[in-house]
N, CA, C and O atoms as a GROMACS GRO file, in nm:
protein
  344
    1MET      N    1   7.204   7.550  13.877
    1MET     CA    2   7.067   7.612  13.920
    1MET      C    3   7.036   7.719  13.912
    1MET      O    4   6.942   7.764  13.845
    2LEU      N    5   7.129   7.789  13.997
    2LEU     CA    6   7.116   7.946  14.007
    2LEU      C    7   7.135   8.017  13.914
    2LEU      O    8   7.097   8.133  13.926
    3SER      N    9   7.190   7.982  13.808
    3SER     CA   10   7.197   8.030  13.669
    3SER      C   11   7.078   8.047  13.590
    3SER      O   12   7.048   8.136  13.510
    4ARG      N   13   7.007   7.929  13.635
    4ARG     CA   14   6.848   7.919  13.560
    4ARG      C   15   6.762   8.015  13.625
    4ARG      O   16   6.688   8.090  13.561
    5LEU      N   17   6.773   8.015  13.760
    5LEU     CA   18   6.680   8.125  13.832
    5LEU      C   19   6.701   8.257  13.827
    5LEU      O   20   6.602   8.329  13.841
    6ALA      N   21   6.801   8.304  13.811
    6ALA     CA   22   6.859   8.440  13.752
    6ALA      C   23   6.802   8.479  13.619
    6ALA      O   24   6.761   8.592  13.591
    7GLY      N   25   6.801   8.358  13.525
    7GLY     CA   26   6.753   8.373  13.389
    7GLY      C   27   6.624   8.423  13.399
    7GLY      O   28   6.590   8.534  13.357
    8LEU      N   29   6.531   8.321  13.467
    8LEU     CA   30   6.422   8.367  13.495
    8LEU      C   31   6.361   8.460  13.539
    8LEU      O   32   6.245   8.492  13.515
    9ALA      N   33   6.469   8.533  13.636
    9ALA     CA   34   6.419   8.651  13.723
    9ALA      C   35   6.458   8.761  13.613
    9ALA      O   36   6.392   8.865  13.606
   10ALA      N   37   6.548   8.740  13.541
   10ALA     CA   38   6.593   8.824  13.457
   10ALA      C   39   6.464   8.852  13.316
   10ALA      O   40   6.428   8.960  13.271
   11ARG      N   41   6.415   8.704  13.272
   11ARG     CA   42   6.315   8.740  13.177
   11ARG      C   43   6.207   8.833  13.262
   11ARG      O   44   6.168   8.948  13.241
   12GLN      N   45   6.178   8.750  13.352
   12GLN     CA   46   6.064   8.841  13.411
   12GLN      C   47   6.049   8.994  13.423
   12GLN      O   48   5.951   9.062  13.395
   13LEU      N   49   6.157   9.027  13.468
   13LEU     CA   50   6.174   9.175  13.481
   13LEU      C   51   6.187   9.221  13.332
   13LEU      O   52   6.138   9.330  13.304
   14ALA      N   53   6.253   9.142  13.224
   14ALA     CA   54   6.246   9.218  13.097
   14ALA      C   55   6.104   9.255  13.042
   14ALA      O   56   6.072   9.358  12.983
   15ARG      N   57   6.014   9.131  13.082
   15ARG     CA   58   5.879   9.164  13.021
   15ARG      C   59   5.830   9.277  13.098
   15ARG      O   60   5.732   9.312  13.031
   16SER      N   61   5.837   9.352  13.194
   16SER     CA   62   5.803   9.491  13.278
   16SER      C   63   5.836   9.580  13.159
   16SER      O   64   5.746   9.656  13.122
   17TRP      N   65   5.956   9.581  13.091
   17TRP     CA   66   6.018   9.738  13.032
   17TRP      C   67   5.949   9.768  12.938
   17TRP      O   68   5.893   9.679  12.876
   18ARG      N   69   5.942   9.831  12.921
   18ARG     CA   70   5.883   9.962  12.803
   18ARG      C   71   5.993  10.036  12.748
   18ARG      O   72   6.068  10.110  12.811
   19MET      N   73   5.997  10.009  12.614
   19MET     CA   74   6.103  10.043  12.548
   19MET      C   75   6.089  10.167  12.425
   19MET      O   76   5.979  10.156  12.371
   20GLU      N   77   6.149  10.251  12.382
   20GLU     CA   78   6.127  10.342  12.305
   20GLU      C   79   6.234  10.387  12.202
   20GLU      O   80   6.304  10.486  12.220
   21ILE      N   81   6.241  10.318  12.106
   21ILE     CA   82   6.343  10.356  12.000
   21ILE      C   83   6.327  10.507  11.956
   21ILE      O   84   6.221  10.540  11.902
   22VAL      N   85   6.432  10.606  11.977
   22VAL     CA   86   6.426  10.724  11.917
   22VAL      C   87   6.498  10.724  11.788
   22VAL      O   88   6.609  10.673  11.770
   23GLN      N   89   6.414  10.794  11.686
   23GLN     CA   90   6.457  10.805  11.556
   23GLN      C   91   6.535  10.662  11.501
   23GLN      O   92   6.650  10.623  11.478
   24PRO      N   93   6.357  10.595  11.493
   24PRO     CA   94   6.420  10.434  11.456
   24PRO      C   95   6.450  10.404  11.300
   24PRO      O   96   6.453  10.291  11.253
   25GLU      N   97   6.470  10.516  11.234
   25GLU     CA   98   6.506  10.501  11.083
   25GLU      C   99   6.668  10.486  11.106
   25GLU      O  100   6.740  10.417  11.034
   26HIS      N  101   6.697  10.532  11.176
   26HIS     CA  102   6.877  10.530  11.180
   26HIS      C  103   6.926  10.391  11.192
   26HIS      O  104   7.012  10.355  11.112
   27PRO      N  105   6.879  10.298  11.290
   27PRO     CA  106   6.935  10.173  11.276
   27PRO      C  107   6.862  10.090  11.196
   27PRO      O  108   6.905   9.975  11.181
   28ALA      N  109   6.727  10.133  11.123
   28ALA     CA  110   6.680  10.058  11.034
   28ALA      C  111   6.759  10.092  10.894
   28ALA      O  112   6.759  10.009  10.803
   29ALA      N  113   6.818  10.203  10.883
   29ALA     CA  114   6.880  10.223  10.771
   29ALA      C  115   7.021  10.152  10.777
   29ALA      O  116   7.062  10.122  10.665
   30VAL      N  117   7.092  10.124  10.866
   30VAL     CA  118   7.201  10.046  10.923
   30VAL      C  119   7.160   9.875  10.849
   30VAL      O  120   7.203   9.827  10.744
   31VAL      N  121   7.080   9.824  10.933
   31VAL     CA  122   7.035   9.733  10.898
   31VAL      C  123   7.032   9.693  10.753
   31VAL      O  124   7.065   9.588  10.698
   32ALA      N  125   6.994   9.779  10.716
   32ALA     CA  126   6.886   9.782  10.551
   32ALA      C  127   7.052   9.778  10.439
   32ALA      O  128   7.063   9.737  10.324
   33THR      N  129   7.146   9.828  10.518
   33THR     CA  130   7.269   9.802  10.399
   33THR      C  131   7.307   9.669  10.405
   33THR      O  132   7.394   9.643  10.323
   34GLY      N  133   7.262   9.550  10.494
   34GLY     CA  134   7.314   9.437  10.462
   34GLY      C  135   7.436   9.416  10.523
   34GLY      O  136   7.457   9.300  10.557
   35ARG      N  137   7.528   9.501  10.548
   35ARG     CA  138   7.670   9.514  10.580
   35ARG      C  139   7.661   9.481  10.731
   35ARG      O  140   7.555   9.509  10.788
   36PRO      N  141   7.775   9.417  10.809
   36PRO     CA  142   7.796   9.398  10.919
   36PRO      C  143   7.824   9.516  11.011
   36PRO      O  144   7.912   9.598  10.982
   37PHE      N  145   7.754   9.525  11.118
   37PHE     CA  146   7.810   9.632  11.209
   37PHE      C  147   7.813   9.582  11.373
   37PHE      O  148   7.774   9.478  11.426
   38VAL      N  149   7.868   9.685  11.418
   38VAL     CA  150   7.884   9.645  11.584
   38VAL      C  151   7.810   9.717  11.670
   38VAL      O  152   7.847   9.835  11.678
   39LEU      N  153   7.717   9.687  11.740
   39LEU     CA  154   7.633   9.751  11.854
   39LEU      C  155   7.714   9.732  11.979
   39LEU      O  156   7.749   9.629  12.036
   40LEU      N  157   7.737   9.881  12.011
   40LEU     CA  158   7.799   9.871  12.148
   40LEU      C  159   7.713   9.915  12.233
   40LEU      O  160   7.628   9.989  12.183
   41CYS      N  161   7.702   9.890  12.386
   41CYS     CA  162   7.641   9.931  12.490
   41CYS      C  163   7.718   9.933  12.627
   41CYS      O  164   7.803   9.846  12.648
   42TRP      N  165   7.691  10.033  12.724
   42TRP     CA  166   7.745  10.038  12.849
   42TRP      C  167   7.721   9.911  12.932
   42TRP      O  168   7.630   9.845  12.882
   43HIS      N  169   7.766   9.863  13.029
   43HIS     CA  170   7.733   9.747  13.098
   43HIS      C  171   7.605   9.756  13.159
   43HIS      O  172   7.531   9.658  13.169
   44GLU      N  173   7.568   9.901  13.213
   44GLU     CA  174   7.432   9.902  13.288
   44GLU      C  175   7.316   9.884  13.165
   44GLU      O  176   7.205   9.836  13.189
   45CYS      N  177   7.349   9.920  13.056
   45CYS     CA  178   7.207   9.884  12.984
   45CYS      C  179   7.228   9.758  12.895
   45CYS      O  180   7.160   9.741  12.794
   46LEU      N  181   7.338   9.657  12.942
   46LEU     CA  182   7.310   9.552  12.891
   46LEU      C  183   7.203   9.434  12.857
   46LEU      O  184   7.186   9.365  12.756
   47LEU      N  185   7.143   9.438  12.976
   47LEU     CA  186   7.022   9.325  12.959
   47LEU      C  187   6.926   9.412  12.904
   47LEU      O  188   6.879   9.341  12.815
   48PRO      N  189   6.858   9.532  12.897
   48PRO     CA  190   6.753   9.592  12.810
   48PRO      C  191   6.821   9.582  12.686
   48PRO      O  192   6.745   9.555  12.592
   49VAL      N  193   6.976   9.601  12.648
   49VAL     CA  194   6.994   9.585  12.491
   49VAL      C  195   6.992   9.434  12.449
   49VAL      O  196   6.976   9.399  12.332
   50MET      N  197   7.006   9.365  12.534
   50MET     CA  198   7.020   9.186  12.510
   50MET      C  199   6.878   9.167  12.487
   50MET      O  200   6.859   9.103  12.383
   51TRP      N  201   6.772   9.200  12.547
   51TRP     CA  202   6.637   9.162  12.543
   51TRP      C  203   6.599   9.211  12.414
   51TRP      O  204   6.554   9.147  12.319
   52GLN      N  205   6.620   9.322  12.424
   52GLN     CA  206   6.538   9.429  12.258
   52GLN      C  207   6.596   9.352  12.154
   52GLN      O  208   6.520   9.307  12.068
   53HIS      N  209   6.709   9.330  12.147
   53HIS     CA  210   6.762   9.230  12.022
   53HIS      C  211   6.771   9.104  12.009
   53HIS      O  212   6.845   9.058  11.922
   54ARG      N  213   6.693   9.018  12.097
   54ARG     CA  214   6.694   8.876  12.095
   54ARG      C  215   6.650   8.828  12.001
   54ARG      O  216   6.582   8.896  11.925
   55GLU      N  217   6.677   8.688  11.974
   55GLU     CA  218   6.639   8.610  11.852
   55GLU      C  219   6.632   8.685  11.714
   55GLU      O  220   6.532   8.683  11.642
   56GLN      N  221   6.752   8.755  11.682
   56GLN     CA  222   6.802   8.845  11.567
   56GLN      C  223   6.908   8.784  11.496
   56GLN      O  224   6.965   8.842  11.404
   57GLY      N  225   6.944   8.647  11.540
   57GLY     CA  226   7.072   8.578  11.505
   57GLY      C  227   7.222   8.714  11.483
   57GLY      O  228   7.302   8.736  11.392
   58ILE      N  229   7.198   8.773  11.616
   58ILE     CA  230   7.332   8.833  11.621
   58ILE      C  231   7.447   8.784  11.749
   58ILE      O  232   7.434   8.744  11.865
   59ALA      N  233   7.553   8.809  11.668
   59ALA     CA  234   7.659   8.756  11.776
   59ALA      C  235   7.716   8.828  11.894
   59ALA      O  236   7.756   8.941  11.868
   60ALA      N  237   7.730   8.783  12.028
   60ALA     CA  238   7.754   8.864  12.119
   60ALA      C  239   7.931   8.799  12.163
   60ALA      O  240   7.972   8.683  12.166
   61VAL      N  241   7.996   8.918  12.190
   61VAL     CA  242   8.118   8.877  12.241
   61VAL      C  243   8.105   8.876  12.395
   61VAL      O  244   8.064   8.974  12.457
   62ILE      N  245   8.139   8.770  12.446
   62ILE     CA  246   8.137   8.760  12.600
   62ILE      C  247   8.250   8.716  12.679
   62ILE      O  248   8.287   8.604  12.644
   63SER      N  249   8.297   8.750  12.745
   63SER     CA  250   8.439   8.732  12.823
   63SER      C  251   8.430   8.566  12.891
   63SER      O  252   8.335   8.508  12.944
   64GLN      N  253   8.548   8.528  12.866
   64GLN     CA  254   8.558   8.379  12.897
   64GLN      C  255   8.554   8.346  13.062
   64GLN      O  256   8.541   8.237  13.116
   65ALA      N  257   8.567   8.460  13.113
   65ALA     CA  258   8.573   8.462  13.275
   65ALA      C  259   8.441   8.398  13.333
   65ALA      O  260   8.348   8.375  13.255
   66ARG      N  261   8.432   8.375  13.436
   66ARG     CA  262   8.342   8.316  13.536
   66ARG      C  263   8.240   8.381  13.550
   66ARG      O  264   8.139   8.322  13.591
   67ASP      N  265   8.235   8.524  13.522
   67ASP     CA  266   8.096   8.580  13.548
   67ASP      C  267   8.046   8.599  13.379
   67ASP      O  268   7.933   8.635  13.348
   68GLY      N  269   8.130   8.574  13.302
   68GLY     CA  270   8.112   8.588  13.160
   68GLY      C  271   8.032   8.468  13.126
   68GLY      O  272   7.957   8.481  13.029
   69GLU      N  273   8.034   8.335  13.196
   69GLU     CA  274   7.962   8.239  13.156
   69GLU      C  275   7.799   8.254  13.199
   69GLU      O  276   7.704   8.205  13.138
   70TYR      N  277   7.796   8.330  13.315
   70TYR     CA  278   7.660   8.343  13.350
   70TYR      C  279   7.579   8.408  13.215
   70TYR      O  280   7.476   8.361  13.166
   71LEU      N  281   7.665   8.545  13.163
   71LEU     CA  282   7.589   8.646  13.076
   71LEU      C  283   7.596   8.558  12.960
   71LEU      O  284   7.499   8.582  12.889
   72ALA      N  285   7.688   8.443  12.898
   72ALA     CA  286   7.674   8.376  12.805
   72ALA      C  287   7.564   8.277  12.788
   72ALA      O  288   7.528   8.250  12.673
   73ARG      N  289   7.499   8.213  12.906
   73ARG     CA  290   7.437   8.106  12.914
   73ARG      C  291   7.300   8.206  12.898
   73ARG      O  292   7.230   8.160  12.808
   74PHE      N  293   7.255   8.297  12.941
   74PHE     CA  294   7.151   8.392  12.939
   74PHE      C  295   7.138   8.445  12.804
   74PHE      O  296   7.025   8.466  12.760
   75ALA      N  297   7.244   8.471  12.730
   75ALA     CA  298   7.248   8.558  12.572
   75ALA      C  299   7.194   8.376  12.518
   75ALA      O  300   7.077   8.347  12.492
   76ASP      N  301   7.286   8.296  12.514
   76ASP     CA  302   7.226   8.178  12.454
   76ASP      C  303   7.096   8.158  12.458
   76ASP      O  304   7.031   8.130  12.358
   77SER      N  305   7.038   8.172  12.593
   77SER     CA  306   6.868   8.141  12.601
   77SER      C  307   6.820   8.253  12.484
   77SER      O  308   6.728   8.231  12.405
   78LEU      N  309   6.883   8.356  12.487
   78LEU     CA  310   6.765   8.460  12.407
   78LEU      C  311   6.813   8.423  12.276
   78LEU      O  312   6.770   8.510  12.200
   79GLY      N  313   6.887   8.330  12.204
   79GLY     CA  314   6.930   8.311  12.049
   79GLY      C  315   7.039   8.392  12.027
   79GLY      O  316   7.071   8.392  11.908
   80TYR      N  317   7.106   8.459  12.095
   80TYR     CA  318   7.236   8.506  12.038
   80TYR      C  319   7.340   8.397  12.015
   80TYR      O  320   7.335   8.300  12.090
   81ARG      N  321   7.448   8.401  11.905
   81ARG     CA  322   7.559   8.346  11.892
   81ARG      C  323   7.636   8.396  11.947
   81ARG      O  324   7.640   8.519  11.948
   82LEU      N  325   7.758   8.296  12.034
   82LEU     CA  326   7.833   8.328  12.130
   82LEU      C  327   7.963   8.322  12.055
   82LEU      O  328   7.992   8.230  11.978
   83ILE      N  329   8.037   8.426  12.082
   83ILE     CA  330   8.187   8.465  12.096
   83ILE      C  331   8.261   8.476  12.203
   83ILE      O  332   8.263   8.584  12.262
   84ARG      N  333   8.329   8.378  12.246
   84ARG     CA  334   8.397   8.390  12.393
   84ARG      C  335   8.531   8.452  12.336
   84ARG      O  336   8.604   8.408  12.248
   85GLY      N  337   8.543   8.594  12.429
   85GLY     CA  338   8.667   8.636  12.459
   85GLY      C  339   8.670   8.771  12.503
   85GLY      O  340   8.575   8.793  12.578
   86SER      N  341   8.767   8.902  12.480
   86SER     CA  342   8.762   9.028  12.533
   86SER      C  343   8.783   9.119  12.439
   86SER      O  344   8.783   9.239  12.468
   0.00000   0.00000   0.00000
């Protein structure tokens, strides 16, 4: 129940974010190649990055630790495929 409440709170927070992609041609060019790529971010950017790229069929590598379980549930609810590991 706590993870559901946290997920709802994160979604409400995310709806308030305004993001600007600087030089959008760069990520668009990478995606246009059709080749696999890795998107990396710092922990403090994790939620905004996950929100920005939701429902795009992206796979997320998430720890199997207990705190990773919370993130995995949130990522799953945003449409990410999950790869559990480190």
